[in-house]
LOSE-214841 format. One line per 2 residues: number of its first residue (from 1); their letters; for each residue x, y, z of C-alpha. Coordinates in steps of 0.05 Angstrom, whole numbers, plus 5000, padded with zeros to 4 digits. Example, Ala and Ser with C-alpha at 12.3 -4.5 7.8 and 13.67 -1.06 7.14 Angstrom:
1	as	5246 4910 5156 | 5273 4979 5143
This chain:
1	mk	1045 8893 5136 | 1051 8818 5128
3	ds	1100 8826 5071 | 1150 8869 5110
5	sv	1150 8861 5185 | 1186 8795 5189
7	la	1236 8813 5135 | 1254 8874 5174
9	cr	1260 8836 5239 | 1306 8786 5206
11	ii	1353 8841 5186 | 1357 8881 5251
13	pi	1401 8835 5292 | 1445 8819 5233
15	ll	1460 8892 5216 | 1464 8923 5285
17	al	1504 8979 5255 | 1444 9015 5226
19	if	1408 9073 5256 | 1350 9049 5215
21	st	1355 8975 5204 | 1365 8953 5132
23	av	1292 8941 5125 | 1296 8948 5050
25	fa	1251 8900 5015 | 1202 8897 4958
27	ad	1131 8918 4975 | 1106 8861 4931
29	ap	1150 8808 4964 | 1115 8743 4981
31	as	1079 8743 5048 | 1120 8712 5103
33	gt	1120 8699 5177 | 1154 8662 5233
35	ft	1114 8597 5229 | 1048 8572 5203
37	ga	0987 8550 5242 | 0995 8479 5216
39	qf	1067 8478 5241 | 1045 8503 5309
41	dr	0991 8449 5313 | 1040 8394 5294
43	ge	1089 8421 5345 | 1036 8421 5400
45	al	1019 8347 5388 | 1093 8328 5385
47	yq	1108 8368 5448 | 1055 8330 5488
49	qq	1084 8265 5464 | 1158 8280 5473
51	ca	1167 8338 5522 | 1108 8347 5569
53	ac	1130 8293 5617 | 1191 8335 5636
55	hg	1173 8406 5619 | 1099 8402 5637
57	va	1035 8406 5596 | 1037 8482 5604
59	ld	1113 8487 5590 | 1126 8509 5662
61	sa	1140 8445 5701 | 1192 8449 5757
63	aa	1219 8381 5736 | 1256 8413 5678
65	pa	1271 8484 5657 | 1209 8524 5640
67	li	1199 8538 5566 | 1152 8596 5577
69	gp	1152 8661 5616 | 1196 8724 5623
71	tf	1258 8687 5646 | 1256 8640 5587
73	rk	1241 8696 5537 | 1297 8740 5563
75	sw	1346 8681 5564 | 1338 8671 5489
77	sl	1339 8745 5470 | 1409 8764 5491
79	mg	1473 8771 5452 | 1496 8701 5432
81	an	1430 8670 5455 | 1376 8675 5402
83	va	1323 8633 5368 | 1375 8599 5324
85	el	1414 8578 5386 | 1349 8555 5418
87	fn	1335 8510 5358 | 1406 8483 5361
89	ri	1396 8466 5435 | 1329 8432 5422
91	st	1353 8392 5361 | 1419 8368 5391
93	tm	1399 8353 5463 | 1325 8334 5462
95	pp	1296 8286 5480 | 1345 8273 5536
97	rq	1401 8226 5516 | 1367 8220 5448
99	gg	1387 8286 5417 | 1380 8288 5342
101	sl	1333 8228 5341 | 1275 8267 5311
103	ae	1270 8292 5240 | 1291 8364 5226
105	sq	1220 8382 5208 | 1196 8355 5275
107	yl	1246 8398 5313 | 1223 8458 5273
109	dl	1151 8442 5291 | 1170 8438 5365
111	la	1205 8506 5359 | 1143 8536 5326
113	yv	1101 8513 5385 | 1148 8540 5437
115	lg	1153 8607 5400 | 1078 8612 5393
117	rn	1068 8600 5467 | 1117 8657 5481
119	nv	1078 8711 5443 | 1113 8705 5375
121	lq	1058 8714 5325 | 1047 8663 5270
123	gs	1055 8681 5198 | 1047 8646 5132
125	ea	1117 8617 5121 | 1141 8555 5157
127	lk	1204 8558 5199 | 1267 8534 5164
129	nd	1334 8512 5190 | 1374 8573 5171
131	ye	1416 8607 5224 | 1409 8679 5202
133	yl	1335 8670 5190 | 1322 8641 5259
135	sa	1370 8686 5297 | 1333 8748 5273
137	ip	1265 8726 5303 | 1253 8767 5366
139	is	1215 8736 5423 | 1164 8783 5453
141	rg	1168 8795 5527 | 1093 8795 5536
143	de	1055 8840 5585 | 1110 8851 5636
145	vl	1121 8925 5651 | 1189 8956 5658
147	di	1206 8972 5730 | 1264 9022 5732
149	aa	1270 9016 5807 | 1278 8941 5806
151	sf	1332 8945 5753 | 1378 8990 5793
153	ie	1450 8967 5800 | 1496 8999 5850
155	gv	1570 9000 5836 | 1615 8954 5877
157	yg	1655 9014 5901 | 1594 9059 5914
159	ie	1556 9109 5871 | 1599 9171 5882
161	pt	1657 9184 5834 | 1729 9193 5858
163	gt	1750 9225 5793 | 1742 9296 5768
165	gp	1707 9326 5708 | 1680 9392 5683
167	sf	1636 9431 5731 | 1570 9458 5706
169	de	1604 9526 5700 | 1656 9495 5654
171	lr	1601 9462 5612 | 1565 9529 5607
173	ga	1629 9561 5580 | 1647 9505 5532
175	ad	1639 9549 5471 | 1695 9594 5495
177	na	1740 9536 5518 | 1790 9524 5462
179	kd	1827 9468 5498 | 1771 9418 5511
181	wl	1713 9387 5474 | 1661 9379 5530
183	yh	1597 9359 5494 | 1581 9317 5433
185	nq	1569 9381 5392 | 1624 9419 5430
187	ny	1576 9462 5470 | 1504 9467 5491
189	qg	1490 9511 5430 | 1517 9457 5384
191	tr	1561 9501 5341 | 1616 9449 5332
193	ys	1665 9507 5327 | 1734 9507 5358
195	nl	1773 9571 5372 | 1839 9536 5359
197	de	1880 9561 5299 | 1949 9527 5303
199	in	1925 9481 5248 | 1900 9526 5192
201	ta	1890 9535 5118 | 1964 9548 5108
203	na	1990 9484 5140 | 1932 9434 5136
205	ge	1971 9395 5084 | 2025 9380 5135
207	lq	1980 9342 5184 | 2009 9276 5209
209	qv	1981 9218 5248 | 2003 9218 5321
211	ca	1971 9155 5348 | 1911 9109 5345
213	yq	1868 9072 5396 | 1837 9006 5375
215	mn	1769 8989 5401 | 1756 8919 5426
217	ns	1712 8895 5368 | 1684 8911 5300
219	at	1620 8943 5326 | 1593 9004 5291
221	mq	1637 9066 5299 | 1593 9128 5305
223	tg	1621 9155 5370 | 1631 9229 5383
225	pi	1694 9235 5426 | 1694 9280 5488
227	vy	1758 9311 5515 | 1771 9342 5583
229	qg	1840 9363 5608 | 1877 9314 5562
231	tm	1832 9254 5572 | 1787 9230 5515
233	yv	1724 9187 5525 | 1700 9143 5467
235	tn	1648 9088 5459 | 1618 9035 5414
237	at	1557 8991 5428 | 1586 8960 5491
239	ht	1655 8989 5501 | 1673 9054 5537
241	aa	1745 9078 5543 | 1785 9135 5571
243	in	1849 9148 5533 | 1906 9198 5534
245	aa	1883 9249 5482 | 1955 9263 5460
247	tc	1984 9192 5459 | 1922 9146 5453
249	qk	1947 9105 5511 | 1889 9072 5548
251	iw	1875 9098 5617 | 1817 9051 5630
253	sh	1762 9014 5594 | 1694 8986 5612
255	dw	1655 8933 5575 | 1580 8931 5587
257	ep	1551 8861 5590 | 1480 8865 5561
259	kd	1427 8845 5610 | 1367 8845 5564
261	rm	1347 8843 5491 | 1393 8885 5447
263	vw	1357 8928 5395 | 1404 8970 5351
265	gn	1479 8968 5366 | 1496 9040 5353
267	nr	1525 9086 5405 | 1547 9158 5395
269	gv	1582 9175 5459 | 1581 9198 5531
271	ai	1566 9260 5572 | 1612 9281 5629
273	kd	1607 9324 5692 | 1639 9324 5761
275	gy	1673 9256 5752 | 1612 9221 5722
277	vv	1617 9190 5653 | 1546 9175 5630
279	rg	1519 9136 5570 | 1462 9093 5546
281	ta	1460 9022 5520 | 1425 8982 5466
283	dg	1387 8942 5519 | 1357 9005 5550
285	yl	1404 9019 5608 | 1431 9086 5629
287	fa	1495 9080 5669 | 1551 9122 5699
289	ld	1624 9106 5706 | 1677 9138 5750
291	sa	1722 9182 5708 | 1782 9163 5750
293	ng	1781 9088 5737 | 1721 9067 5696
295	hl	1687 9033 5755 | 1612 9027 5748
297	lw	1577 9076 5795 | 1505 9059 5779
299	ar	1462 9030 5724 | 1387 9032 5714
301	qv	1344 9004 5658 | 1301 9064 5638
303	ad	1282 9045 5567 | 1244 8982 5547
305	pw	1279 8942 5492 | 1219 8895 5488
307	lg	1178 8954 5462 | 1234 8970 5413
309	et	1264 9026 5455 | 1340 9032 5452
311	ft	1392 9085 5466 | 1437 9109 5410
313	mp	1444 9183 5424 | 1496 9217 5469
315	pm	1463 9243 5533 | 1464 9316 5554
317	if	1479 9336 5626 | 1448 9401 5651
319	ed	1461 9419 5724 | 1449 9351 5757
321	lv	1402 9323 5704 | 1419 9272 5651
323	mi	1374 9283 5591 | 1364 9229 5539
325	gp	1310 9195 5496 | 1303 9128 5462
327	ag	1308 9111 5388 | 1258 9063 5357
329	se	1204 9101 5319 | 1204 9046 5267
331	na	1185 8997 5323 | 1124 9041 5339
333	is	1149 9060 5408 | 1114 9116 5445
335	gw	1173 9164 5445 | 1197 9208 5502
337	va	1251 9255 5527 | 1268 9248 5600
339	af	1314 9275 5654 | 1347 9228 5704
341	sl	1387 9243 5767 | 1461 9246 5754
343	sd	1474 9216 5823 | 1434 9151 5814
345	gd	1394 9152 5749 | 1326 9162 5783
347	li	1272 9192 5739 | 1261 9267 5749
349	wk	1215 9285 5692 | 1190 9254 5626
351	fl	1158 9288 5566 | 1117 9243 5521
353	tv	1130 9261 5448 | 1068 9226 5418
355	pe	1014 9229 5473 | 0956 9225 5424
357	aa	0986 9164 5389 | 0997 9129 5455
359	ag	0924 9140 5470 | 0903 9108 5404
361	gg	0892 9172 5366 | 0870 9244 5374
363	pt	0857 9310 5337 | 0925 9311 5302
365	wg	0928 9236 5288 | 0859 9212 5269
367	np	0857 9136 5264 | 0800 9116 5218
369	tn	0817 9041 5219 | 0836 9038 5293
371	ip	0907 9013 5284 | 0964 9019 5335
373	lg	1001 9085 5330 | 1069 9107 5354
375	gg	1137 9137 5338 | 1167 9202 5362
377	av	1235 9174 5380 | 1295 9218 5396
379	wt	1363 9194 5373 | 1407 9254 5359
381	pl	1441 9306 5404 | 1400 9356 5444
383	sm	1416 9430 5444 | 1400 9487 5492
385	dl	1390 9561 5501 | 1420 9570 5570
387	el	1392 9639 5582 | 1321 9615 5570
389	ge	1332 9547 5603 | 1304 9514 5541
391	vy	1327 9446 5516 | 1312 9430 5443
393	aa	1300 9360 5415 | 1289 9335 5345
395	vt	1229 9288 5349 | 1229 9236 5293
397	np	1178 9201 5250 | 1108 9173 5264
399	ap	1090 9099 5258 | 1067 9063 5218
401	dl	1118 9100 5176 | 1090 9098 5105
403	pa	1013 9098 5103 | 1000 9169 5125
405	yl	0927 9163 5104 | 0917 9116 5163
407	rp	0937 9172 5212 | 0909 9236 5180
409	ge	0932 9300 5213 | 0996 9334 5235
411	nl	1016 9275 5280 | 1043 9316 5338
413	yt	1097 9318 5360 | 1131 9276 5307
415	nn	1181 9312 5262 | 1176 9373 5307
417	ii	1226 9416 5342 | 1204 9414 5415
419	al	1229 9465 5466 | 1224 9440 5538
421	da	1238 9472 5604 | 1303 9439 5623
423	rt	1285 9435 5697 | 1213 9411 5692
425	ge	1204 9380 5623 | 1145 9427 5609
427	lk	1132 9440 5535 | 1147 9514 5520
429	wh	1137 9512 5444 | 1141 9467 5384
431	ks	1145 9473 5309 | 1126 9420 5258
433	mv	1176 9409 5201 | 1148 9348 5164
435	pn	1074 9340 5184 | 1038 9274 5168
437	dd	1104 9243 5144 | 1097 9184 5097
439	hd	1171 9173 5079 | 1204 9161 5147
441	wd	1234 9230 5141 | 1257 9239 5213
443	lt	1275 9309 5237 | 1345 9295 5262
445	qv	1380 9359 5284 | 1363 9421 5324
447	sp	1430 9457 5323 | 1466 9502 5321
449	vl	1429 9551 5366 | 1455 9621 5349
451	ka	1444 9687 5386 | 1444 9757 5358
453	gv	1502 9797 5385 | 1541 9734 5403
455	ng	1547 9692 5339 | 1546 9748 5288
457	vs	1474 9736 5266 | 1417 9786 5260
459	rd	1368 9749 5304 | 1364 9689 5351
461	mv	1363 9628 5307 | 1361 9552 5309
463	at	1379 9509 5250 | 1344 9443 5236
465	vg	1352 9390 5184 | 1331 9318 5174
467	kd	1322 9259 5128 | 1279 9300 5081
469	gi	1343 9334 5058 | 1323 9406 5074
471	lr	1360 9454 5120 | 1313 9503 5154
473	tl	1330 9561 5200 | 1278 9587 5249
475	dk	1273 9652 5286 | 1275 9624 5356
477	rt	1232 9680 5385 | 1175 9679 5334
479	he	1185 9607 5309 | 1180 9632 5238
481	il	1217 9591 5185 | 1266 9640 5154
483	ye	1286 9596 5095 | 1287 9524 5070
485	tp	1348 9502 5030 | 1354 9433 4998
487	vt	1420 9398 5013 | 1407 9336 4970
489	ti	1364 9315 4911 | 1290 9328 4921
491	ln	1239 9291 4877 | 1165 9273 4883
493	te	1162 9295 4955 | 1090 9318 4949
495	vp	1066 9253 4917 | 1030 9210 4970
497	vt	1056 9141 4983 | 1005 9091 4959
499	qe	1001 9016 4951 | 1020 9024 4878
501	gv	1086 9057 4898 | 1124 9121 4881
503	fv	1197 9138 4868 | 1220 9192 4916
505	cp	1284 9228 4935 | 1309 9226 4989
507	gv	1301 9153 5008 | 1292 9128 5080
509	yg	1365 9140 5097 | 1375 9200 5054
511	gv	1383 9272 5076 | 1419 9285 5142
513	lw	1426 9231 5195 | 1462 9232 5263
515	sg	1513 9287 5247 | 1486 9356 5234
517	pa	1509 9426 5215 | 1569 9462 5243
519	yy	1574 9538 5245 | 1633 9578 5219
521	pg	1627 9649 5246 | 1684 9677 5202
523	ek	1640 9671 5140 | 1572 9662 5176
525	ll	1563 9593 5145 | 1524 9532 5165
527	it	1559 9470 5137 | 1523 9404 5137
529	ps	1535 9333 5111 | 1481 9297 5073
531	id	1464 9234 5034 | 1439 9235 4962
533	yc	1396 9174 4957 | 1328 9156 4928
535	aq	1280 9098 4935 | 1214 9067 4913
537	fa	1162 9073 4969 | 1098 9031 4973
539	aa	1046 9024 5027 | 1025 8954 5047
541	ee	0957 8926 5032 | 0951 8905 5105
543	va	0985 8936 5165 | 1003 8888 5222
545	fv	1033 8909 5288 | 1079 8864 5329
547	pg	1106 8896 5394 | 1180 8911 5389
549	qm	1184 8896 5315 | 1189 8941 5254
551	yl	1123 8975 5237 | 1134 9008 5170
553	gg	1066 8993 5140 | 1098 8981 5072
555	gv	1163 8971 5036 | 1221 9009 5008
557	rp	1264 8989 4949 | 1329 9030 4948
559	de	1361 9061 4887 | 1432 9036 4875
561	aq	1461 9106 4867 | 1482 9133 4935
563	tg	1529 9192 4942 | 1542 9248 4991
565	wl	1547 9323 4998 | 1579 9374 5043
567	ta	1540 9439 5034 | 1558 9509 5060
569	id	1499 9556 5068 | 1497 9629 5085
571	ve	1464 9631 5153 | 1426 9696 5140
573	sg	1399 9684 5069 | 1399 9609 5061
575	nv	1438 9614 4997 | 1487 9559 4981
577	rw	1559 9585 4981 | 1595 9521 4961
579	ry	1586 9446 4957 | 1631 9385 4960
581	hs	1607 9321 4926 | 1631 9254 4955
583	pk	1625 9188 4918 | 1593 9157 4980
585	pm	1542 9182 5031 | 1568 9232 5082
587	vs	1548 9216 5154 | 1608 9238 5195
589	gv	1611 9299 5240 | 1632 9367 5214
591	tt	1677 9413 5255 | 1699 9484 5239
593	ta	1759 9520 5270 | 1787 9590 5278
595	gg	1842 9567 5231 | 1792 9575 5174
597	lv	1781 9500 5167 | 1722 9454 5156
599	is	1739 9383 5179 | 1696 9324 5160
601	ge	1702 9252 5136 | 1677 9205 5083
603	lt	1655 9133 5078 | 1712 9127 5029
605	gn	1755 9128 5091 | 1784 9198 5080
607	ll	1791 9252 5132 | 1778 9319 5096
609	lm	1806 9387 5112 | 1776 9444 5072
611	da	1779 9519 5067 | 1716 9543 5102
613	gs	1707 9604 5059 | 1714 9571 4991
615	ge	1705 9497 5001 | 1773 9482 4970
617	ll	1800 9414 4990 | 1866 9425 5026
619	ns	1881 9355 5049 | 1850 9286 5044
621	ip	1880 9234 5092 | 1863 9160 5084
623	tg	1845 9129 5151 | 1838 9058 5127
625	ap	1763 9051 5140 | 1698 9091 5133
627	vg	1692 9154 5175 | 1622 9161 5204
629	gg	1625 9191 5274 | 1646 9254 5308
631	ii	1709 9293 5289 | 1737 9340 5341
633	sy	1794 9388 5354 | 1826 9403 5422
635	ev	1891 9423 5455 | 1938 9386 5502
637	dg	2000 9420 5531 | 1994 9478 5482
639	kq	1989 9433 5419 | 1927 9427 5375
641	yi	1901 9358 5356 | 1847 9332 5310
643	at	1814 9265 5326 | 1769 9222 5282
645	ns	1741 9153 5285 | 1749 9100 5232
647	gn	1713 9033 5225 | 1646 9003 5206
649	am	1609 9068 5201 | 1543 9047 5170
651	lt	1532 8979 5141 | 1474 9003 5100
653	fr	1523 9033 5050 | 1576 8979 5050
655	tg	1596 8950 4984 | 1609 8876 4972
657	de	1684 8881 4974 | 1686 8913 5044
659	va	1701 8873 5107 | 1686 8885 5180
661	rt	1742 8923 5214 | 1759 8936 5286
663	gs	1741 9008 5300 | 1794 9058 5319
665	ii	1804 9129 5342 | 1859 9164 5303
667	vy	1893 9228 5326 | 1931 9279 5282
669	sl	1973 9340 5293 | 2026 9382 5259
671	pa	2097 9355 5260 | 2141 9377 5317
673	d	2185 9438 5304
């Protein structure tokens, strides 16, 4: 995909706020690349004349810093240290004491040579002196293999927490705990339902802001807050904080200093247990903090950002296992879900989500032209059936994303629900939702999990939804799909993506993304946000793979019209009961309460409180910035609160008049008597 890979790579570091980088470009755009062969050759000759005496003929002399190898590549792939900064260093300081003495074109030729020697593939467009253009070029690590043992970091104060947190028994009973919000989706079943009813349909219009906590930067705000005994835990890409859930006063904060290449700067929260506060990072680390003071207990790099792996999802803790998987299907990673030790992050088990693709093909993938295959990332919350000991994951799209004819077959286990044994990682069953996907239609949610006799449903069910814009409910025992209900515009979904192109709805970030359905038992409703969005898809004439870079195999031109929906669906029949139409995409969490409320948010910046039974809008509260993360309800000292986040929710859908804002957590309650 010579017309798309570099354009996508240019955009990723600039728009870290995207779950899927803004790789929106014309399929017929002119071919491009990082540098030309002629530029590399000129740079080689110039290097031997100007640089080899100090840096060595092979770029690795001890007389001056090496310009090749893993240390060099990592040094220029961190936050604030990129290819643009490398060019600035070369052009202003080299040759020694003669910085700036060469022509700009000569410095660009030298940069091309250095990049080429460090595994950056040449293209057909010469390098140019443009900061954003250069800063978005990733340097490949090469053949070095990730060693999770070597990356282990032990906390200065030891690896055992001094703080407290919910026990496993408390986590098991989260669905019946009205005071706390113990997991990203409230409980292992993912119902996102709170038993609290102090705030209800009669008084929702009286809600008032209590306090706000400002995050430390304008990074993307998609966090799902967690609350335990009056303490709230929130995150962004590098910041983790514990705050008083009733006053927003900071208890402690921790700022992660990236130690490797950053991929996508989204983070959706922590998991907590027994004093551990656990989360992932954009540079592939999993780490734990002490709930008492925020001290680092341990950190371990368990995902490889040089392959395009990155953590965006909130982990799940089951017993003493931390379960998580990396995002990055668009980078053609070989996806996985794994369990790590809560005490030190050591690997316990790992399930490979695309084993045939990792092997170069197989019965469900084909591979007639022998191209690299991958995908199968996991970037949304897990759910569980505790009685069966099954953990459910939504496995996302295959790669290359668009030319499905190059990977004929079902492409297991992409766009599947997978059910794993929580203790061993063994596959117990799976169900394909979007086989042989050619639209990047990730399956994104596998919740809520509902049980007959417990949740008011006729049989054991699991709901699932994704970027194809269809909510499906399965019988969890037979794996039969009970119904399929569209929650956004559906158009041309059966038309294959070809090089000529086709207009399809939903587009690549349509449907349902990182926030999925909530369950309201009072009316037996599933209520989900969604994005109404279409795009022109086209497969590329050539498909080129560069490790760690976008591997779409084509291009996507977005439609300008982008709106959102909140849809309430009868859980038994699949019939739509009511819908709310938002002028902008809806990506925030949805929460339901015993007070008869549906609580959600909009990219307009409004917090919404609605009547769960009818969909009537009861209150719309401006927060000052887009709402795109988790919204929760909890109780402190007998008083019910609602918390939302507000900030740069999703830069994909920003309009030209919007500005970057510092993210915040905002807390509301009813006025005091």
